[in-house]
MDTraj code that builds the backbone (N, CA, C; nanometers):
import mdtraj as md
import numpy as np

residues = "MET ARG THR ASN PRO PRO ALA TRP ALA GLU ALA MET LEU ARG LEU PHE LEU ARG PRO ASP VAL PHE LEU SER THR SER GLY ASP LEU LEU GLU GLN TYR ARG ASP SER ILE LEU PRO VAL ARG GLY LEU PHE ARG ALA ASP ARG TRP TYR LEU ARG GLN VAL LEU GLY PHE ALA LEU ARG LYS ILE LEU PRO TRP ALA ALA LEU PHE ALA GLY VAL PHE VAL ALA ARG PHE ALA LEU ASP MET LEU HIS PRO THR THR ASP PHE HIS THR ARG SER GLN VAL THR THR TYR THR SER ILE GLY LEU LEU LEU THR ALA GLY PHE TRP SER ALA TRP ARG SER GLY SER PHE PHE ALA GLY ALA ALA ALA GLY PHE ALA THR VAL ALA ALA ALA SER VAL LEU SER ILE ALA GLY THR ALA GLY LEU LEU ALA PHE TRP HIS ASP ALA PRO ALA MET SER ALA ILE ALA ALA SER GLY GLY LEU ASP GLU ALA LEU PHE LEU PRO ALA PHE LEU ILE VAL PRO GLY ILE VAL LEU GLY ALA ILE GLY GLY LEU VAL GLY ALA GLY ALA LYS ARG LEU TRP ARG ALA ILE".split()
xyz = np.array([
    [-3.0223, -0.0823, 14.4179],
    [-3.0152, -0.0513, 14.2767],
    [-3.1293, 0.0304, 14.2272],
    [-3.0990, 0.1176, 14.1420],
    [-3.1925, 0.2122, 14.0712],
    [-3.2925, 0.1254, 14.0009],
    [-3.4232, 0.1737, 13.9992],
    [-3.5248, 0.0988, 13.9207],
    [-3.5923, 0.1969, 13.8204],
    [-3.5588, 0.3142, 13.8047],
    [-3.6057, 0.4070, 13.7108],
    [-3.4992, 0.4213, 13.5893],
    [-3.5546, 0.4601, 13.4804],
    [-3.4415, 0.4873, 13.3687],
    [-3.3825, 0.6262, 13.4134],
    [-3.2786, 0.6595, 13.3407],
    [-3.2107, 0.7882, 13.3644],
    [-3.3204, 0.8974, 13.3463],
    [-3.3066, 1.0028, 13.4378],
    [-3.3982, 1.1172, 13.4346],
    [-3.3838, 1.1885, 13.2960],
    [-3.2697, 1.2093, 13.2657],
    [-3.2421, 1.2745, 13.1342],
    [-3.3002, 1.2297, 13.0198],
    [-3.3108, 1.0853, 13.0101],
    [-3.3704, 1.0201, 12.9011],
    [-3.5206, 1.0389, 12.9099],
    [-3.5772, 1.0457, 13.0360],
    [-3.7256, 1.0735, 13.0350],
    [-3.7581, 1.2134, 13.0058],
    [-3.6476, 1.3032, 13.0445],
    [-3.6861, 1.4430, 13.0063],
    [-3.6715, 1.4623, 12.8564],
    [-3.5866, 1.3941, 12.7877],
    [-3.5713, 1.4066, 12.6455],
    [-3.7029, 1.3512, 12.5788],
    [-3.7511, 1.2428, 12.6233],
    [-3.8883, 1.1993, 12.5761],
    [-4.0003, 1.2984, 12.5941],
    [-4.0001, 1.3752, 12.6976],
    [-4.0947, 1.4844, 12.7202],
    [-4.0834, 1.5894, 12.6115],
    [-3.9512, 1.6006, 12.5546],
    [-3.9542, 1.7111, 12.4674],
    [-4.0147, 1.6784, 12.3240],
    [-4.0277, 1.5439, 12.2904],
    [-4.0802, 1.5173, 12.1540],
    [-4.2308, 1.4717, 12.1604],
    [-4.2856, 1.4867, 12.2805],
    [-4.4399, 1.4261, 12.2847],
    [-4.5319, 1.5403, 12.3405],
    [-4.6436, 1.5318, 12.2941],
    [-4.7485, 1.6179, 12.3659],
    [-4.7650, 1.5628, 12.5108],
    [-4.7974, 1.6694, 12.6064],
    [-4.7986, 1.6356, 12.7322],
    [-4.9006, 1.5118, 12.7690],
    [-5.0117, 1.5019, 12.7062],
    [-5.1056, 1.4139, 12.7177],
    [-5.0631, 1.2681, 12.6719],
    [-4.9804, 1.2751, 12.5597],
    [-4.9276, 1.1478, 12.5095],
    [-4.8061, 1.0982, 12.5891],
    [-4.7335, 1.2084, 12.6386],
    [-4.6014, 1.1732, 12.7254],
    [-4.6469, 1.1039, 12.8465],
    [-4.7577, 1.1328, 12.9057],
    [-4.7854, 1.0604, 13.0317],
    [-4.8227, 0.9131, 13.0165],
    [-4.8947, 0.9025, 12.9045],
    [-4.9216, 0.7465, 12.8798],
    [-4.8104, 0.6627, 12.8310],
    [-4.7346, 0.7348, 12.7410],
    [-4.6217, 0.6639, 12.6900],
    [-4.5240, 0.6319, 12.7738],
    [-4.4770, 0.7466, 12.8617],
    [-4.3815, 0.7406, 12.9696],
    [-4.4177, 0.6183, 13.0723],
    [-4.5484, 0.6027, 13.0997],
    [-4.6045, 0.5051, 13.1972],
    [-4.5807, 0.3722, 13.1378],
    [-4.6250, 0.3577, 13.0059],
    [-4.5908, 0.2399, 12.9556],
    [-4.4468, 0.1835, 12.9464],
    [-4.3582, 0.2712, 12.9132],
    [-4.2311, 0.2454, 12.8978],
    [-4.1698, 0.2137, 13.0431],
    [-4.2031, 0.2822, 13.1371],
    [-4.1478, 0.2639, 13.2745],
    [-4.2069, 0.1282, 13.3229],
    [-4.3209, 0.0937, 13.2887],
    [-4.3684, -0.0450, 13.3401],
    [-4.2940, -0.1414, 13.2828],
    [-4.2807, -0.1500, 13.1470],
    [-4.1950, -0.2324, 13.0755],
    [-4.0465, -0.2448, 13.1198],
    [-3.9837, -0.1195, 13.1548],
    [-3.8511, -0.1116, 13.1795],
    [-3.8330, -0.1898, 13.3244],
    [-3.9328, -0.1621, 13.4177],
    [-3.9199, -0.2143, 13.5468],
    [-3.9507, -0.3652, 13.5522],
    [-4.0667, -0.4037, 13.4894],
    [-4.1170, -0.5542, 13.4945],
    [-4.0561, -0.6460, 13.4121],
    [-4.0000, -0.6045, 13.2814],
    [-3.9510, -0.7127, 13.1973],
    [-3.8189, -0.6870, 13.1496],
    [-3.7790, -0.5675, 13.1398],
    [-3.6422, -0.5249, 13.0706],
    [-3.5306, -0.5277, 13.1820],
    [-3.5478, -0.4693, 13.2907],
    [-3.4494, -0.4627, 13.4008],
    [-3.4059, -0.5802, 13.4691],
    [-3.5201, -0.6491, 13.5132],
    [-3.4681, -0.7799, 13.5728],
    [-3.4004, -0.8875, 13.4686],
    [-3.4284, -0.8785, 13.3380],
    [-3.3540, -0.9876, 13.2520],
    [-3.2258, -0.9335, 13.2062],
    [-3.2282, -0.8088, 13.1738],
    [-3.1007, -0.7446, 13.1040],
    [-3.0043, -0.6756, 13.2067],
    [-3.0464, -0.6264, 13.3241],
    [-2.9613, -0.5575, 13.4150],
    [-2.9734, -0.4123, 13.3735],
    [-2.9063, -0.3162, 13.4730],
    [-2.9354, -0.1894, 13.4695],
    [-2.8779, -0.1266, 13.3339],
    [-2.7376, -0.1491, 13.2912],
    [-2.6862, -0.0868, 13.1788],
    [-2.7595, -0.1213, 13.0434],
    [-2.8025, -0.2357, 13.0294],
    [-2.8562, -0.2815, 12.9104],
    [-3.0052, -0.2389, 12.9071],
    [-3.0722, -0.2305, 13.0282],
    [-3.2096, -0.1655, 13.0292],
    [-3.2039, -0.0127, 13.0073],
    [-3.0991, 0.0496, 13.0448],
    [-3.0937, 0.1900, 13.0170],
    [-3.0771, 0.2205, 12.8690],
    [-2.9963, 0.1295, 12.8047],
    [-2.9618, 0.1351, 12.6647],
    [-3.1031, 0.1123, 12.5895],
    [-3.1777, 0.0038, 12.6423],
    [-3.3202, -0.0219, 12.5792],
    [-3.4011, 0.1025, 12.5849],
    [-3.4141, 0.1667, 12.6997],
    [-3.4923, 0.2792, 12.7159],
    [-3.4487, 0.3998, 12.6300],
    [-3.3226, 0.4143, 12.6180],
    [-3.2681, 0.5220, 12.5283],
    [-3.3077, 0.4976, 12.3925],
    [-3.2985, 0.3699, 12.3418],
    [-3.3361, 0.3258, 12.2110],
    [-3.4852, 0.3733, 12.1852],
    [-3.5702, 0.3331, 12.2806],
    [-3.7079, 0.3758, 12.2676],
    [-3.7386, 0.5120, 12.2573],
    [-3.6637, 0.5957, 12.3397],
    [-3.6803, 0.7376, 12.3336],
    [-3.6380, 0.7975, 12.1989],
    [-3.5259, 0.7388, 12.1541],
    [-3.4712, 0.7917, 12.0339],
    [-3.5698, 0.7588, 11.9164],
    [-3.6259, 0.6406, 11.9364],
    [-3.7272, 0.6043, 11.8303],
    [-3.8485, 0.6824, 11.8223],
    [-3.9030, 0.7369, 11.9224],
    [-4.0059, 0.8336, 11.9477],
    [-3.9564, 0.9689, 11.8807],
    [-3.8413, 1.0106, 11.9204],
    [-3.7805, 1.1297, 11.8669],
    [-3.7713, 1.1375, 11.7187],
    [-3.7148, 1.0246, 11.6645],
    [-3.6967, 1.0167, 11.5203],
    [-3.8300, 1.0176, 11.4455],
    [-3.9236, 0.9582, 11.4871],
    [-4.0578, 0.9480, 11.4246],
    [-4.1069, 1.0905, 11.4099],
    [-4.0882, 1.1618, 11.5170],
    [-4.1480, 1.3157, 11.5281],
    [-4.0616, 1.4002, 11.4418],
    [-3.9429, 1.3711, 11.4225],
    [-3.8474, 1.4696, 11.3556],
    [-3.8230, 1.4281, 11.2042],
    [-3.8612, 1.3142, 11.1793],
    [-3.8268, 1.2531, 11.0599],
    [-3.8751, 1.3364, 10.9288],
    [-3.9988, 1.3856, 10.9357],
    [-4.0441, 1.4688, 10.8298],
    [-3.9669, 1.6086, 10.8054],
    [-3.9258, 1.6622, 10.9127],
    [-3.8479, 1.7757, 10.9025],
    [-3.7043, 1.7385, 10.8416],
    [-3.6609, 1.6365, 10.8909],
    [-3.5190, 1.6113, 10.8474],
    [-3.5239, 1.5590, 10.7046],
    [-3.6312, 1.4953, 10.6733],
    [-3.6337, 1.4573, 10.5307],
    [-3.6353, 1.5910, 10.4296],
    [-3.7337, 1.6792, 10.4698],
    [-3.7286, 1.8099, 10.3887],
    [-3.6070, 1.8866, 10.4007],
    [-3.5351, 1.8837, 10.5170],
    [-3.3972, 1.9583, 10.5165],
    [-3.2974, 1.8877, 10.4290],
    [-3.2990, 1.7566, 10.4366],
    [-3.1985, 1.6881, 10.3633],
    [-3.2282, 1.7078, 10.2110],
    [-3.3738, 1.7040, 10.1786],
    [-3.4145, 1.7279, 10.0357],
    [-3.3703, 1.8536, 9.9876],
    [-3.3632, 1.9562, 10.0692],
    [-3.2995, 2.0940, 10.0091],
    [-3.1604, 2.0642, 9.9607],
    [-3.0797, 1.9852, 10.0299],
    [-2.9336, 1.9864, 10.0088],
    [-2.9104, 1.8961, 9.8938],
    [-3.0006, 1.7916, 9.8897],
    [-2.9725, 1.6840, 9.7865],
    [-3.0249, 1.7533, 9.6473],
    [-3.1274, 1.8227, 9.6690],
    [-3.2015, 1.8905, 9.5327],
    [-3.0884, 1.9878, 9.4796],
    [-3.0186, 2.0698, 9.5769],
    [-2.9292, 2.1644, 9.5345],
    [-2.8047, 2.0945, 9.4839],
    [-2.7701, 1.9982, 9.5247],
    [-2.6597, 1.9094, 9.4766],
    [-2.6770, 1.8698, 9.3341],
    [-2.7993, 1.8131, 9.3199],
    [-2.8421, 1.7645, 9.1806],
    [-2.8485, 1.8692, 9.0901],
    [-2.9074, 1.9968, 9.1240],
    [-2.9101, 2.0975, 9.0381],
    [-2.7700, 2.1451, 9.0024],
    [-2.6811, 2.1664, 9.0902],
    [-2.5525, 2.2162, 9.0546],
    [-2.4696, 2.0958, 8.9784],
    [-2.4979, 1.9859, 9.0011],
    [-2.4388, 1.8759, 8.9152],
    [-2.4843, 1.8630, 8.7945],
    [-2.6136, 1.8650, 8.7670],
    [-2.6800, 1.8521, 8.6343],
    [-2.7044, 1.9755, 8.5584],
    [-2.7133, 2.0871, 8.6257],
    [-2.7343, 2.2165, 8.5397],
    [-2.6277, 2.3143, 8.5992],
    [-2.5121, 2.2986, 8.5595],
    [-2.3941, 2.3859, 8.6162],
    [-2.4263, 2.5247, 8.5907],
    [-2.3719, 2.6139, 8.6780],
    [-2.3704, 2.7570, 8.6525],
    [-2.2487, 2.8293, 8.7197],
    [-2.2212, 2.9498, 8.6859],
    [-2.1042, 3.0181, 8.7393],
    [-2.1579, 3.1269, 8.8371],
    [-2.2815, 3.1387, 8.8499],
    [-2.3510, 3.2325, 8.9430],
    [-2.4300, 3.1558, 9.0455],
    [-2.3903, 3.1258, 9.1633],
    [-2.4453, 3.0597, 9.2623],
    [-2.5336, 3.1429, 9.3642],
    [-2.5280, 3.2616, 9.3492],
    [-2.6032, 3.3590, 9.4281],
    [-2.7369, 3.3162, 9.4594],
    [-2.8222, 3.3097, 9.3687],
    [-2.9628, 3.2796, 9.3864],
    [-2.9902, 3.1390, 9.4378],
    [-2.9189, 3.0448, 9.3907],
    [-2.9258, 2.9082, 9.4454],
    [-2.8864, 2.8975, 9.5934],
    [-2.7816, 2.9818, 9.6259],
    [-2.7375, 2.9747, 9.7693],
    [-2.8436, 3.0466, 9.8518],
    [-2.9090, 3.1488, 9.8078],
    [-3.0028, 3.2181, 9.8771],
    [-3.1332, 3.1326, 9.9100],
    [-3.1744, 3.0589, 9.7999],
    [-3.2805, 2.9720, 9.8062],
    [-3.2570, 2.8631, 9.9173],
    [-3.1305, 2.7988, 9.9006],
    [-3.1029, 2.6971, 9.9905],
    [-3.0937, 2.7430, 10.1278],
    [-3.0307, 2.8636, 10.1560],
    [-3.0152, 2.9132, 10.3002],
    [-3.1362, 2.9523, 10.3492],
    [-3.2234, 3.0239, 10.2894],
    [-3.3549, 3.0625, 10.3473],
    [-3.4584, 2.9636, 10.3698],
    [-3.4526, 2.8641, 10.2780],
    [-3.5391, 2.7515, 10.3011],
    [-3.4876, 2.6472, 10.4196],
    [-3.3616, 2.6421, 10.4377],
    [-3.3063, 2.5829, 10.5367],
    [-3.3447, 2.6497, 10.6790],
    [-3.3309, 2.7809, 10.6704],
    [-3.3522, 2.8623, 10.7939],
    [-3.5062, 2.8368, 10.8263],
    [-3.5953, 2.8612, 10.7213],
    [-3.7271, 2.8461, 10.7583],
    [-3.7732, 2.6962, 10.8115],
    [-3.7152, 2.5978, 10.7480],
    [-3.7362, 2.4643, 10.8012],
    [-3.7086, 2.4399, 10.9395],
    [-3.5935, 2.4906, 10.9897],
    [-3.5283, 2.4740, 11.1166],
    [-3.6239, 2.5546, 11.2154],
    [-3.6578, 2.6864, 11.1830],
    [-3.7505, 2.7689, 11.2644],
    [-3.8897, 2.6789, 11.2886],
    [-3.9318, 2.6440, 11.1631],
    [-4.0573, 2.5863, 11.1671],
    [-4.0585, 2.4514, 11.2520],
    [-3.9614, 2.3727, 11.2382],
    [-3.9350, 2.2496, 11.3188],
    [-3.9333, 2.2844, 11.4661],
    [-3.8540, 2.3975, 11.5071],
    [-3.8502, 2.4330, 11.6424],
    [-3.9741, 2.4803, 11.7005],
    [-4.0584, 2.5516, 11.6112],
    [-4.1754, 2.6208, 11.6524],
    [-4.2822, 2.5041, 11.6751],
    [-4.2833, 2.3982, 11.5832],
    [-4.3957, 2.3007, 11.5854],
    [-4.3556, 2.2124, 11.7056],
    [-4.2423, 2.1781, 11.7294],
    [-4.1946, 2.0914, 11.8483],
    [-4.2243, 2.1603, 11.9775],
    [-4.2074, 2.2780, 11.9939],
    [-4.2225, 2.3595, 12.1139],
    [-4.3765, 2.3613, 12.1300],
    [-4.4512, 2.3993, 12.0217],
    [-4.6027, 2.4135, 12.0302],
    [-4.6614, 2.2757, 12.0866],
    [-4.6082, 2.1547, 12.0272],
    [-4.6763, 2.0303, 12.0783],
    [-4.6426, 2.0026, 12.2096],
    [-4.5135, 2.0289, 12.2569],
    [-4.4704, 1.9783, 12.3974],
    [-4.4987, 2.0971, 12.4974],
    [-4.4991, 2.2328, 12.4512],
    [-4.5057, 2.3349, 12.5541],
    [-4.3939, 2.3800, 12.6028],
    [-4.2716, 2.3279, 12.5591],
    [-4.1365, 2.3565, 12.6111],
    [-4.0488, 2.4232, 12.5106],
    [-3.9898, 2.5341, 12.5630],
    [-3.8898, 2.5909, 12.4689],
    [-3.7751, 2.5158, 12.4228],
    [-3.7334, 2.4190, 12.5232],
    [-3.6183, 2.3368, 12.4952],
    [-3.6519, 2.2238, 12.3891],
    [-3.7681, 2.2002, 12.3651],
    [-3.7989, 2.1075, 12.2569],
    [-3.7605, 2.1703, 12.1149],
    [-3.7619, 2.2923, 12.0942],
    [-3.7193, 2.3609, 11.9792],
    [-3.5799, 2.3520, 11.9531],
    [-3.4851, 2.3547, 12.0613],
    [-3.3420, 2.3328, 12.0389],
    [-3.3257, 2.1919, 12.0071],
    [-3.3949, 2.1010, 12.0845],
    [-3.3705, 1.9642, 12.0562],
    [-3.4146, 1.9220, 11.9117],
    [-3.5170, 1.9769, 11.8645],
    [-3.5872, 1.9600, 11.7332],
    [-3.4898, 2.0168, 11.6311],
    [-3.4244, 2.1219, 11.6484],
    [-3.3129, 2.1653, 11.5562],
    [-3.1985, 2.0807, 11.5507],
    [-3.1448, 2.0357, 11.6805],
    [-3.0255, 1.9312, 11.6714],
    [-3.0634, 1.8202, 11.6016],
    [-3.1742, 1.7415, 11.6361],
    [-3.2286, 1.6092, 11.5779],
    [-3.2542, 1.6347, 11.4285],
    [-3.3086, 1.7471, 11.3843],
    [-3.3450, 1.7628, 11.2441],
    [-3.2080, 1.7585, 11.1634],
    [-3.1206, 1.8358, 11.2105],
    [-2.9924, 1.8468, 11.1201],
    [-2.9194, 1.7045, 11.1393],
    [-2.9029, 1.6456, 11.2554],
    [-2.8287, 1.5295, 11.2638],
    [-2.8975, 1.4230, 11.1770],
    [-3.0289, 1.3903, 11.1791],
    [-3.0924, 1.3064, 11.0923],
    [-3.0854, 1.3408, 10.9476],
    [-3.0957, 1.4679, 10.9110],
    [-3.0751, 1.5145, 10.7720],
    [-2.9408, 1.5090, 10.7289],
    [-2.8348, 1.4968, 10.8003],
    [-2.6997, 1.4765, 10.7708],
    [-2.6907, 1.3412, 10.7048],
    [-2.7431, 1.2414, 10.7725],
    [-2.7331, 1.1117, 10.7355],
    [-2.8200, 1.0857, 10.6145],
    [-2.9520, 1.1495, 10.5961],
    [-3.0265, 1.1418, 10.4784],
    [-2.9547, 1.2050, 10.3480],
    [-2.8959, 1.3232, 10.3889],
    [-2.8303, 1.3923, 10.2731],
    [-2.7111, 1.3159, 10.2266],
    [-2.6316, 1.2543, 10.3067],
    [-2.5156, 1.1680, 10.2580],
    [-2.5792, 1.0573, 10.1726],
    [-2.6717, 0.9915, 10.2160],
    [-2.7392, 0.8791, 10.1455],
    [-2.7999, 0.9229, 10.0015],
    [-2.8653, 1.0438, 10.0066],
    [-2.9142, 1.1031, 9.8783],
    [-2.8080, 1.1421, 9.7753],
    [-2.6944, 1.2014, 9.8347],
    [-2.5944, 1.2537, 9.7576],
    [-2.5284, 1.1256, 9.6925],
    [-2.4978, 1.0125, 9.7827],
    [-2.4468, 0.8906, 9.7349],
    [-2.5315, 0.8239, 9.6129],
    [-2.6608, 0.8361, 9.6338],
    [-2.7556, 0.7800, 9.5328],
    [-2.7335, 0.8481, 9.4063],
    [-2.7294, 0.9879, 9.4119],
    [-2.7041, 1.0578, 9.2909],
    [-2.5790, 1.0214, 9.2165],
    [-2.4748, 1.0249, 9.3071],
    [-2.3454, 0.9884, 9.2419],
    [-2.3443, 0.8399, 9.1852],
    [-2.4175, 0.7679, 9.2309],
    [-2.4250, 0.6184, 9.1778],
    [-2.4825, 0.6033, 9.0308],
    [-2.5537, 0.7164, 8.9971],
    [-2.6223, 0.7199, 8.8607],
    [-2.5460, 0.8229, 8.7811],
    [-2.4914, 0.9320, 8.8362],
    [-2.4164, 1.0414, 8.7606],
    [-2.2785, 1.0679, 8.8118],
    [-2.1829, 0.9933, 8.7505],
    [-2.0508, 1.0101, 8.7831],
    [-1.9495, 1.0247, 8.6828],
    [-1.9991, 1.0667, 8.5709],
    [-1.9224, 1.0846, 8.4468],
    [-1.8381, 1.2199, 8.4691],
    [-1.7450, 1.2370, 8.3802],
    [-1.6539, 1.3591, 8.3917],
    [-1.7236, 1.4815, 8.3947],
    [-1.8222, 1.5106, 8.3190],
    [-1.8852, 1.6437, 8.3164],
    [-1.9611, 1.6599, 8.4741],
    [-2.0235, 1.5635, 8.5072],
    [-2.0888, 1.5670, 8.6389],
    [-1.9862, 1.5990, 8.7534],
    [-1.8676, 1.5173, 8.7416],
    [-1.7612, 1.5491, 8.8627],
    [-1.7102, 1.6850, 8.8378],
    [-1.6728, 1.7244, 8.7179],
    [-1.6409, 1.8709, 8.6901],
    [-1.7354, 1.9667, 8.7485],
    [-1.8609, 1.9542, 8.7230],
    [-1.9662, 2.0333, 8.7872],
    [-1.9567, 2.0417, 8.9213],
    [-1.9384, 1.9352, 8.9977],
    [-1.9415, 1.8975, 9.1360],
    [-1.8239, 1.9982, 9.1952],
    [-1.7118, 1.9647, 9.1275],
    [-1.5744, 2.0406, 9.1820],
    [-1.5965, 2.1971, 9.1734],
    [-1.6652, 2.2465, 9.0581],
    [-1.6964, 2.3838, 9.0420],
    [-1.7869, 2.4467, 9.1384],
    [-1.8706, 2.3666, 9.1892],
    [-1.9840, 2.4139, 9.2785],
    [-1.9431, 2.4053, 9.4394],
    [-1.8152, 2.3527, 9.4702],
    [-1.7848, 2.3482, 9.6062],
    [-1.7198, 2.2266, 9.6395],
    [-1.7339, 2.1274, 9.5537],
    [-1.6692, 2.0016, 9.5757],
    [-1.7683, 1.8961, 9.6512],
    [-1.7130, 1.7756, 9.6451],
    [-1.8055, 1.6611, 9.7060],
    [-1.7934, 1.6829, 9.8402],
    [-1.6797, 1.7305, 9.9120],
    [-1.6662, 1.7371, 10.0564],
    [-1.7980, 1.8283, 10.1071],
    [-1.8081, 1.9353, 10.0376],
    [-1.9191, 2.0299, 10.0669],
    [-2.0592, 1.9528, 10.0691],
    [-2.0889, 1.8893, 9.9632],
    [-2.1999, 1.8236, 9.9348],
    [-2.2395, 1.7185, 10.0460],
    [-2.1279, 1.6456, 10.0847],
    [-2.1445, 1.5408, 10.1890],
    [-2.1398, 1.5837, 10.3313],
    [-2.0875, 1.6884, 10.3460],
    [-2.0625, 1.7281, 10.4949],
    [-2.1265, 1.8573, 10.5385],
    [-2.1651, 1.9424, 10.4551],
    [-2.2150, 2.0689, 10.4868],
    [-2.3283, 2.0549, 10.6023],
    [-2.4267, 1.9619, 10.5695],
    [-2.5401, 1.9582, 10.6703],
    [-2.4803, 1.9222, 10.8162],
    [-2.3955, 1.8577, 10.8320],
    [-2.3331, 1.8181, 10.9608],
    [-2.2792, 1.9349, 11.0238],
    [-2.2131, 2.0193, 10.9483],
    [-2.1633, 2.1482, 11.0010],
    [-2.2724, 2.2482, 11.0456],
    [-2.3968, 2.2220, 11.0163],
    [-2.4949, 2.3153, 11.0507],
    [-2.5601, 2.2688, 11.1901],
    [-2.5165, 2.1798, 11.2618],
    [-2.5679, 2.1429, 11.3935],
    [-2.5855, 2.2616, 11.4767],
    [-2.4793, 2.3355, 11.5077],
    [-2.4919, 2.4440, 11.6012],
    [-2.6025, 2.5560, 11.5535],
    [-2.5954, 2.6019, 11.4139],
    [-2.6981, 2.7010, 11.3869],
    [-2.8377, 2.6163, 11.3888],
    [-2.8460, 2.4849, 11.3699],
    [-2.9615, 2.4152, 11.3832],
    [-3.0317, 2.4263, 11.5110],
    [-2.9325, 2.4104, 11.6220],
    [-2.9753, 2.4277, 11.7525],
    [-3.0316, 2.5651, 11.7918],
    [-2.9461, 2.6603, 11.7388],
    [-2.9837, 2.8018, 11.7560],
    [-3.1111, 2.8393, 11.6850],
    [-3.1393, 2.8050, 11.5606],
    [-3.2718, 2.8362, 11.4939],
    [-3.3854, 2.7524, 11.5477],
    [-3.3556, 2.6361, 11.5901],
    [-3.4570, 2.5459, 11.6485],
    [-3.5093, 2.6066, 11.7805],
    [-3.4047, 2.6714, 11.8735],
    [-3.4350, 2.7256, 11.9958],
    [-3.5190, 2.8535, 11.9659],
    [-3.4778, 2.9334, 11.8621],
    [-3.5693, 3.0518, 11.8271],
    [-3.7131, 3.0226, 11.7966],
    [-3.7083, 2.9211, 11.7150],
    [-3.8413, 2.8584, 11.6815],
    [-3.9257, 2.8192, 11.8001],
    [-3.8428, 2.7549, 11.8873],
    [-3.8918, 2.6964, 12.0068],
    [-3.9540, 2.7982, 12.1088],
    [-3.8687, 2.9131, 12.1044],
    [-3.9113, 3.0228, 12.1954],
    [-4.0500, 3.0786, 12.1435],
    [-4.0616, 3.1012, 12.0232],
    [-4.1803, 3.1516, 11.9676],
    [-4.2963, 3.0524, 11.9802],
    [-4.2674, 2.9256, 11.9615],
    [-4.3669, 2.8199, 11.9646],
    [-4.4318, 2.7992, 12.1049],
    [-4.3290, 2.7976, 12.2129],
    [-4.3801, 2.7823, 12.3504],
    [-4.4601, 2.9019, 12.3872],
    [-4.3964, 3.0244, 12.3491],
    [-4.4719, 3.1475, 12.3841],
    [-4.6086, 3.1478, 12.3098],
    [-4.6212, 3.1109, 12.2044],
    [-4.7546, 3.1211, 12.1427],
    [-4.8493, 2.9884, 12.2012],
    [-4.7952, 2.8947, 12.2347],
    [-4.8641, 2.7880, 12.3043],
    [-4.9255, 2.8492, 12.4354],
    [-4.8525, 2.9198, 12.5128],
    [-4.8925, 2.9746, 12.6389],
    [-5.0020, 3.0851, 12.6026],
    [-4.9746, 3.1685, 12.5158],
    [-5.0676, 3.2657, 12.4768],
    [-5.2032, 3.2066, 12.4293],
    [-5.1859, 3.0913, 12.3643],
    [-5.3179, 3.0202, 12.3178],
    [-5.3968, 2.9630, 12.4348],
    [-5.3353, 2.9098, 12.5248],
    [-5.3978, 2.8645, 12.6458],
    [-5.4524, 2.9709, 12.7259],
    [-5.4039, 3.0900, 12.7242],
    [-5.4575, 3.2029, 12.8114],
    [-5.5756, 3.2539, 12.7385],
    [-5.5935, 3.2420, 12.6081],
    [-5.7191, 3.2976, 12.5475],
    [-5.8355, 3.2289, 12.5757],
])
top = md.Topology()
chain = top.add_chain()
for i, resn in enumerate(residues, 1):
    res = top.add_residue(resn, chain, resSeq=i)
    for name in ("N", "CA", "C"):
        top.add_atom(name, md.element.get_by_symbol(name[0]), res)
traj = md.Trajectory(xyz[None], top)
């Protein structure tokens, strides 16, 4: 029987931690996995435990970026709902460029910390995935307070409730691409920094 967690889960953990932190964290998790989790829970449940631990580390590292990314969408939704307009060009540009900047920065920062280009792509994915959940919660919170006829009319005129709730989730692929671009720059900058 296998006594190590899945290699892909350990590789995922490596993407979200600095190399020096990864060694100690991975060692602690592996010791706990082998000594107390695997013998009691069995292989399948021990692997699930390990994956939950990895996802917890990833979420803690990516949550600030996800909160900012979700904040952009919730703020835009609030602005469109409470201050309707017929010209969405400027608002769209601000939302788009801010989102691009956040994803590039999240990818850069993650790759800089871990030294891996793949950390940028993982950060882009994780940022958008977590932000989608946060954005839905934020949008629902706004709707709980403002759901009168003028607010609902303004929502319909700005793209509808479907767009407000599900647009962040549709940005998963662009999030991965932008995170990877930021990751490429971040990993390259880290290598250059070490060489200096």
